[in-house]
N, C-alpha and C positions, 0 to 999 in steps of 0.2 A: 477479174474482168476479162472477157474474151476479146483480144485485139484482132482476131481474124474476121470478125463480122463487118468491120469497116464502119465509116460514119453513117448515121441514119440520114433520112431526107431532111432538108432544111425546113425549119418551122418559122412562121411569121413571128417577129420579135415579141409581140404582146402575149403570145401563147406559150412562150418559153418561160417556165417558172424560174424565178431568181434562185440562185444557189445559197443566198444568205437571207436571213430574216428581213422582212420589209419594215419592221418597226424602227423608228428613228429616221433621221435624215438620210437621204440617198441621192445619188446622181440619176437624173432622168435623161434618157436619150430619145430623141424623136428623129427617125430616119426611115424613109419608105423602103429602103433596101434591107431585107431581113438579115442578109449575111453581114452587112456592115453593122447593123444594130446588135446582132448577137456577138460579133467580134468585139465591139466596144464594151458591151456589158461584161463579157468574160474577162477582158483586160482589166476593167475596173474592179471586178470581184477578186481577181488575182492580186490586185494591189490593196486588198483589204477594205474595199468600199462596197456598200450595198448599192445595187444599180437596178434600174427597171427601164425597159424599152417600150416604145410605142411606134407603130408603123405609119401613123398618120396624125395630122394635127387634130382632126375631130376626136379621135380616140383619146389623145392626151387631154384635150380640153374637157371631155366628159369626165375624166378621172381626176383632173387637176385639183378640184376642191378638196378631195380626200388625201392628197399626196403630202408628204412631209419632205420637201425638196431642199437639198443642200446646194445643188447646181444643176443647170439645164444645159444639155448639149444638143443643139438644133442643127439639122441639115438645112442649108439655104434653099435648095430646090426640092420642094415637096409638091406632090401632084395638085393640091388644091390651093396652095398659097406659098409664099416664100417664108424663110425663117425669120426675117425681120418683122413681117406681119404677125407671125406666131409669137414673137418676143413681145410685141405691143399688146397682143391679147393676153399673154401671161401676166404682164404688168397690170393690165386693167383688172385682172382677177385678184390682184393683190399679191402676186408671187414676186417676192423681192430677191430671190436667190440669184447669184451670178449666172450669167448666160454666156456660153461659148457658141460660136457659129462655125460650122464646117462647110466648106464650099469646094467645088471641083476646080475652079480657077478664080479665086478672089482677086478683084482689081482694087486699086486705091479708092475708087468711089464707093465700093461696098464697105471697105474698112471705115471710111468717114461716116457713112450712114449708120453703120453699126455703133460707132463711138458715140454718135448723137443719142442713141438709145441706152448708153451705158454699157455696151458690150466691149470689153477690153481685148478679147481674143477672137480673131477670125483666122481659122486654121485651114490650110490647103489640104485637099485629098490628093493622093493617099496620105493618111496620117501616120507619122512615126509614133510608135507607142510612147516613147519618152516625151515627145512633144505634147501629146494630149495630157498625159499624167502631170507634167510640169505646169501646163496651163490651168488644170483643175486645182493643183496645189496653190498656185499663185492667186487664183480666184477665191479660194476658201480661206487663205491666210494661215498664219502660224498655228492657230488653235486647232486646225484639222490637217496636219501634215501627212496623215496616212502612214502606211508602212512602206518600207523600201520595196520597189517593184520586184516581183519574183518571176516576171515573164521575160524570156530572153528574146 
């Protein structure tokens, strides 16, 4: 691999192909910032988890019926709705996977509203890698503990 070329231009998250096969359960990320979406996806893949990202709620909702979702990671502030509204829509579609909410500055009111929807983890941005990985492990339970993180 030629390290002198430098990184390529950023791509919207849904166009970035997953590095792992998409068969089986995977973590789905919905965040309108392609850099955040890609970074989370790469972190999860480095932890041994299949991951897929969507840059908008409508893109995710169109694809959701065909997804085999282990866990949802939703940004609270999306352009066309908030993450709690998207969580409600996911539940209405029959998606029972655990949901994590990420927010720029979560307040206690947001935490309470999230808990009423069954969302146990509301995480503040910027996310520490270990914080996200541990929240996903907690949400998935002991049957899917994943591999030890390999990202420093």
